C-alpha positions as CSV (number, residue, x, y, z in Angstrom):
1,M,92.0,112.1,59.6
2,C,90.5,109.3,61.7
3,S,89.6,109.9,65.3
4,R,91.1,106.5,66.2
5,T,94.1,104.8,64.8
6,Y,95.6,101.3,64.8
7,V,97.5,100.7,68.0
8,P,100.3,98.2,67.8
9,P,99.7,95.4,70.4
10,E,103.2,95.9,72.0
11,L,102.3,99.4,72.9
12,K,99.0,98.6,74.7
13,A,100.6,97.3,77.9
14,R,102.7,100.2,79.0
15,P,103.1,104.0,78.8
16,I,105.1,105.2,75.8
17,T,107.1,108.2,74.7
18,L,107.0,109.9,71.3
19,E,110.2,108.0,70.5
20,D,108.6,104.7,71.4
21,A,105.7,105.6,69.0
22,R,108.0,106.4,66.2
23,R,110.0,103.2,66.6
24,A,106.6,101.4,66.2
25,G,105.8,103.3,63.0
26,L,103.5,105.9,64.5
27,Q,103.7,109.7,64.0
28,R,103.0,112.5,66.5
29,W,99.5,113.1,65.1
30,H,98.6,109.5,65.9
31,L,99.0,110.2,69.6
32,D,96.6,113.1,69.4
33,T,93.7,110.8,68.4
34,K,91.2,109.2,70.7
35,S,93.3,106.0,70.7
36,W,95.7,107.6,73.2
37,R,95.6,109.3,76.5
38,R,98.3,111.8,77.7
39,I,99.4,111.0,81.3
40,G,102.5,113.2,81.5
41,P,104.8,115.4,79.6
42,E,105.4,113.5,76.3
43,V,104.1,110.3,77.9
44,Y,101.0,108.5,76.5
45,V,99.1,105.4,77.2
46,W,96.5,103.4,75.2
47,A,93.1,105.0,75.8
48,S,91.5,101.7,76.9
49,A,94.2,100.9,79.5
50,R,93.2,101.1,83.1
51,D,94.8,103.9,85.1
52,T,96.4,101.6,87.7
53,P,99.3,102.4,90.0
54,A,101.4,100.1,87.8
55,I,100.6,102.3,84.8
56,Q,101.3,105.5,86.7
57,I,104.6,104.3,88.1
58,A,105.7,103.1,84.6
59,A,104.8,106.5,83.2
60,A,106.9,108.1,85.9
61,R,109.8,105.7,85.1
62,V,110.2,107.1,81.6
63,R,110.4,110.6,83.0
64,L,113.2,109.8,85.4
65,P,116.9,109.3,84.7
66,P,118.3,105.7,84.7
67,N,120.0,106.2,88.1
68,A,116.7,107.0,89.9
69,A,115.1,104.4,92.2
70,F,111.5,104.4,93.3
71,S,111.4,104.8,97.1
72,G,109.2,105.5,100.1
73,L,105.6,104.3,99.8
74,T,106.0,103.8,96.1
75,A,108.7,101.2,96.7
76,A,106.7,99.7,99.5
77,W,103.8,99.1,97.1
78,L,106.1,97.7,94.5
79,H,107.4,95.1,97.0
80,G,103.8,94.1,97.8
81,L,102.8,96.1,100.9
82,D,99.3,97.5,101.2
83,V,99.9,101.3,100.9
84,D,99.0,104.1,98.5
85,P,101.9,104.4,96.1
86,C,101.0,107.3,93.9
87,H,100.1,110.4,96.0
88,P,102.7,111.3,95.2
89,I,105.0,108.9,93.4
90,E,108.3,108.9,95.3
91,A,111.8,108.4,93.9
92,T,115.3,108.8,95.1
93,L,118.3,110.1,93.1
94,P,122.0,110.4,94.0
95,I,123.0,113.6,95.8
96,E,125.2,114.9,93.0
97,G,123.7,116.5,89.9
98,G,120.7,115.3,87.9
99,I,117.2,116.7,87.5
100,S,115.6,119.3,89.8
101,G,112.1,118.0,89.8
102,R,109.2,116.3,88.0
103,T,105.5,117.2,88.3
104,G,103.7,114.6,90.3
105,I,106.9,113.0,91.5
106,S,108.4,113.6,94.9
107,I,112.2,113.4,94.5
108,R,114.6,112.9,97.3
109,R,118.4,113.2,97.2
110,S,120.3,110.5,99.0
111,W,123.3,108.3,98.8
112,L,122.3,104.8,97.5
113,D,124.6,101.9,98.1
114,R,124.4,99.3,95.3
115,R,123.0,96.9,98.0
116,D,120.1,99.3,98.6
117,T,118.4,99.0,95.2
118,S,116.9,96.1,93.2
119,V,114.6,95.6,90.3
120,V,111.0,95.1,91.4
121,R,108.1,94.6,89.0
122,G,110.4,95.6,86.2
123,V,111.5,98.9,87.6
124,R,114.4,100.0,89.8
125,A,113.5,100.6,93.5
126,T,115.0,100.7,96.9
127,T,115.2,97.3,98.5
128,I,112.5,96.4,101.1
129,E,115.1,96.9,103.9
130,R,116.2,100.4,102.6
131,T,112.5,101.3,102.0
132,L,111.6,100.4,105.6
133,A,114.6,102.3,106.9
134,D,113.6,105.4,104.9
135,L,110.0,105.2,106.0
136,S,111.1,104.9,109.7
137,A,112.4,108.4,109.5
138,R,109.1,109.8,108.2
139,L,106.2,107.8,109.6
140,T,105.0,107.5,113.2
141,I,106.6,104.6,115.0
142,T,103.3,102.7,114.9
143,E,102.9,103.0,111.1
144,A,106.6,102.1,110.5
145,V,106.2,99.0,112.6
146,V,102.9,98.1,110.8
147,L,104.8,98.0,107.5
148,A,107.8,96.1,109.0
149,D,105.4,93.6,110.4
150,S,103.8,93.1,107.0
151,A,107.1,92.8,105.2
152,L,108.2,90.1,107.7
153,H,104.9,88.2,107.7
154,L,105.0,88.2,103.8
155,K,108.6,86.9,104.1
156,L,109.9,89.8,102.0
157,T,112.7,90.1,104.5
158,T,114.0,88.8,107.8
159,T,115.0,90.4,111.1
160,K,118.6,89.6,110.4
161,R,118.5,91.4,107.0
162,L,116.9,94.4,108.7
163,L,119.6,94.6,111.3
164,E,122.3,94.3,108.6
165,A,120.6,97.2,106.7
166,A,120.6,99.2,110.0
167,S,124.3,98.6,110.3
168,R,124.9,99.9,106.8
169,S,122.9,103.0,107.7
170,H,125.2,104.0,110.6
171,G,125.2,107.8,110.8
172,H,122.1,108.2,108.6
173,R,119.3,110.2,110.2
174,C,116.9,107.3,110.1
175,V,119.0,104.7,111.9
176,V,117.8,105.4,115.5
177,A,114.2,105.2,114.5
178,F,114.8,102.2,112.2
179,R,116.5,100.2,115.1
180,R,113.5,101.0,117.3
181,V,111.2,99.7,114.6
182,I,113.2,96.5,114.3
183,E,113.1,96.1,118.1
184,L,109.3,96.4,118.1
185,C,108.3,94.5,114.9
186,E,106.6,91.1,115.0
187,P,106.7,88.6,112.1
188,L,103.7,86.7,113.4
189,S,101.3,89.6,113.2
190,E,98.6,88.8,110.6
191,S,97.1,92.2,109.8
192,Q,97.9,95.8,110.0
193,M,95.2,96.5,112.6
194,E,96.5,93.7,114.7
195,S,99.9,95.4,114.6
196,R,98.3,98.8,115.5
197,L,96.5,97.2,118.5
198,R,99.8,95.7,119.7
199,M,101.6,99.0,119.3
200,L,98.9,100.8,121.1
201,L,99.5,98.6,124.2
202,V,103.3,98.7,123.9
203,L,103.5,102.5,123.6
204,A,101.2,102.8,126.6
205,K,104.0,101.0,128.5
206,L,101.9,97.8,129.1
207,P,103.9,94.5,128.8
208,R,104.4,93.4,125.2
209,P,101.9,90.6,124.5
210,V,102.8,87.4,122.6
211,A,101.5,87.3,119.1
212,Q,99.5,84.4,117.6
213,Q,100.1,82.0,120.5
214,P,98.6,78.5,120.1
215,I,97.0,77.3,123.3
216,H,96.4,73.7,124.1
217,D,94.8,72.0,127.1
218,R,96.7,69.5,129.3
219,H,95.7,66.7,126.9
220,G,97.2,68.5,123.9
221,H,93.8,69.5,122.4
222,F,94.0,72.8,120.5
223,L,91.8,75.5,122.1
224,G,92.6,78.5,120.1
225,R,95.1,81.1,119.1
226,P,94.5,84.7,120.3
227,D,95.9,87.5,118.2
228,L,97.7,88.8,121.3
229,Y,98.2,86.9,124.6
230,Y,99.5,87.5,128.1
231,P,100.4,83.9,129.2
232,N,101.0,84.6,132.9
233,Q,97.7,86.4,133.3
234,K,95.9,84.1,130.8
235,L,94.5,87.0,129.0
236,G,93.8,86.9,125.2
237,I,93.2,90.0,123.1
238,E,91.5,89.8,119.7
239,Y,91.1,92.2,116.8
240,D,87.7,91.9,115.2
241,G,87.9,92.9,111.5
242,G,85.8,92.2,108.5
243,V,86.8,88.6,108.4
244,H,85.3,88.0,111.8
245,R,81.8,88.6,110.4
246,T,82.2,85.7,108.0
247,T,83.6,83.3,110.6
248,L,81.4,84.3,113.5
249,V,80.2,80.8,114.4
250,E,83.7,79.2,114.6
251,D,85.1,82.3,116.4
252,N,82.4,82.0,119.0
253,R,83.1,78.3,119.5
254,R,86.8,79.0,119.8
255,Q,86.1,81.8,122.3
256,N,83.9,79.5,124.4
257,R,86.7,76.9,124.6
258,L,89.1,79.4,125.8
259,L,86.7,80.9,128.4
260,V,85.9,77.4,129.7
261,A,89.6,76.8,130.1
262,G,89.9,79.9,132.3
263,I,91.3,82.3,129.7
264,R,89.8,85.8,129.6
265,L,89.3,87.5,126.2
266,L,89.0,91.1,125.2
267,R,87.9,92.0,121.7
268,F,88.4,95.3,119.9
269,T,87.5,96.8,116.5
270,A,89.2,99.4,114.3
271,S,86.8,102.0,115.7
272,D,88.0,101.1,119.2
273,I,91.7,101.5,118.1
274,F,91.2,104.7,116.3
275,N,88.5,106.4,118.2
276,R,88.8,105.2,121.8
277,S,92.4,104.2,122.2
278,D,92.6,105.4,125.8
279,A,89.7,103.2,126.8
280,V,91.3,100.2,125.1
281,V,94.5,100.7,127.1
282,D,92.5,101.2,130.3
283,E,90.5,98.0,129.7
284,V,93.6,96.0,129.1
285,R,95.4,97.5,132.0
286,I,92.5,96.9,134.4
287,T,92.0,93.3,133.2
288,L,95.7,92.5,133.6
289,G,95.6,93.9,137.1
290,A,92.6,91.8,137.9
291,C,94.1,88.6,136.5
292,R,96.1,86.6,139.1
293,P,99.4,85.5,137.5
294,S,99.3,81.8,136.6
295,F,102.2,79.5,136.2
296,S,100.0,76.4,136.0
297,A,101.1,73.7,133.5
298,R,97.5,72.7,132.9
299,L,97.3,74.9,129.8
300,R,100.2,74.7,127.4
301,T,101.0,77.6,125.1
302,T,103.1,75.7,122.7
303,S,102.1,73.1,120.1
304,P,102.1,69.6,121.5
305,A,105.1,67.4,120.6
């Protein structure tokens, strides 16, 4: 018996079951050769296939009943959000009957309206609205808002659709948290860390800053666009991530233009947000208090006509 066998091309791109193999002309012993790798009970994948989240989710799909829908962080990843989808893989099944469990898969029981599921990347999953509603009940308010910001920024949903989903969730344990997330989310947020910085300030009961506000001088010349901005105090707040290191020269020029125009700037990193959050809040609060409110028309905070 050969250690490797012929692998039909149509079986190389996805996990297969023993029945899939037999339909392609293979026998059980073929799957015990080095050409195949077992990734679950009676589930195999071509040995040269990369062990990606997509492969792991496809393998889980063949182990679940047809009425199951991927949910939670797994669904969030399927929709395109930057999360870990496979530790564990999450799925939701109807409350009544069905399987009791699957190794490596976290199964939840919940009522699913037909409007709460869709086909994403070829598998059944909760819609982005239902996914965010479910995650609102599990994650911290900050992390739930981070994902909602990302979904809105990527145009996966709209605030209107989120509110409609919240209305359908009336009486569900997640609805109060979900409505709070909708209230705090920001479609203009451009990164997860920017969202975390904004939430750090908001949860500390500081005024909510404006996101990504273009600033022009009185002649209509563009000066810059701080990540977060307090227009009355003319205070800009920036998150410095990895991209900042590659755009340092232009960022410095932009900062100089804003400073010359009388706009103060505070800059924070991920380490600041995670490791010295109290200091970040104090620095913003003190700077806000030191800034005299300005209602001058000399600096416009909207794009010129």
